[in-house]
C-alpha positions in Angstrom: 16.5 -1.5 -15.5 15.3 -0.1 -12.2 17.4 2.5 -10.4 19.1 1.0 -7.4 18.6 4.2 -5.5 14.8 4.1 -5.9 12.7 2.9 -2.9 9.2 3.0 -1.5 8.4 4.2 2.0 5.6 2.6 3.8 3.9 4.4 6.7 4.4 2.5 10.0 0.6 2.3 10.2 0.5 0.0 7.2 3.3 -2.2 8.6 1.5 -2.5 11.9 -2.0 -3.0 10.5 -2.9 -6.6 11.4 -5.8 -6.5 9.0 -3.4 -6.7 6.1 -1.6 -9.9 5.1 2.1 -9.7 4.2 1.1 -10.2 0.6 -1.3 -7.2 0.7 1.4 -5.1 2.2 3.8 -6.1 -0.6 1.0 -5.4 -3.1 0.4 -1.9 -1.6 4.1 -1.2 -1.7 4.2 -2.3 -5.3 1.3 -0.1 -6.2 3.0 2.8 -4.4 6.2 2.2 -6.4 4.4 3.4 -9.6 3.5 6.8 -8.1 6.6 8.8 -9.3 7.2 12.3 -8.1 7.1 15.0 -10.8 9.8 17.6 -11.2 8.4 19.6 -8.2 8.5 16.5 -6.0 4.7 16.1 -6.0 3.0 12.7 -6.5 -0.2 12.2 -8.3 -1.7 9.7 -5.8 -3.0 7.6 -8.8 -1.4 4.7 -10.6 -2.5 2.4 -13.4 -0.3 -0.7 -13.6 -1.7 -3.9 -15.1 -2.3 -7.1 -13.1 0.5 -8.7 -15.0 3.0 -5.9 -14.2 1.9 -5.9 -10.6 2.4 -9.7 -10.5 5.9 -9.4 -12.0 6.9 -6.6 -9.6 5.5 -8.1 -6.4 6.1 -11.8 -7.0 2.5 -12.5 -6.2 0.2 -14.5 -8.5 -2.4 -12.7 -10.6 -5.2 -14.2 -8.4 -3.4 -12.9 -5.3 -3.2 -9.4 -6.9 -6.9 -9.4 -7.7 -7.8 -10.6 -4.2 -5.4 -8.1 -2.6 -6.8 -5.2 -4.6 -10.3 -6.1 -3.4 -9.0 -6.3 0.2 -7.1 -3.0 0.0 -10.2 -1.3 -1.5 -12.4 -2.8 1.2 -10.1 -1.5 3.9 -10.0 1.9 2.3 -6.3 2.0 1.4 -7.1 2.4 -2.3 -10.0 3.4 -4.5 -10.3 1.6 -7.8 -11.8 3.2 -10.9 -12.6 0.6 -13.6 -11.8 2.1 -17.0 -12.7 -0.6 -19.5 -11.7 -3.9 -21.0 -8.7 -2.6 -23.0 -7.4 -0.1 -20.4 -5.9 -0.7 -17.0 -7.9 0.3 -13.9 -6.9 3.4 -12.1 -5.9 3.1 -8.4 -6.1 6.1 -6.1 -4.4 6.1 -2.7 -6.7 7.1 0.2 -6.1 7.3 3.9 -7.8 4.6 6.1 -10.6 6.0 8.3 -9.5 6.9 11.8 -12.1 4.6 13.4 -10.4 1.5 12.0 -6.8 2.5 12.1 -4.5 0.7 14.5 -3.8 2.5 17.8 -1.1 5.1 17.9 2.3 3.5 18.4 5.5 4.7 20.0 8.9 3.2 19.8 10.4 1.9 23.1 13.5 0.0 23.9 11.4 -3.2 23.7 10.0 -2.3 20.3 6.7 -0.7 19.4 3.9 -0.3 22.0 0.5 1.4 22.0 0.6 4.9 23.3 -0.7 4.9 26.9 0.0 1.1 27.3 2.0 -0.1 30.3 5.6 -0.6 29.3 7.7 -3.2 31.2 
């Protein structure tokens, strides 16, 4: 049974990245949920869940998981290392390149707005 106090934090950039579908965001959060901190609070930045386990955790179909992993890799959110037929792939978390990141955002009374944008 999962600890009710466990959670995953998603950077606001992921939530605001319009290139990602809601399913891809859920998949990325599901992948991140396997990156447990060690006793010093450090994370490995690498996970290796199976497609079946990701499907169970995220509620997405196996086909959606495979397509989502391809998209997350293409957008440089993860790097996949194929291990072999009897072993799960390894997924490393990477930062998206700054040239394709959404604009910097700031929180206003009206919600989020791009930094430097006119606010009404």
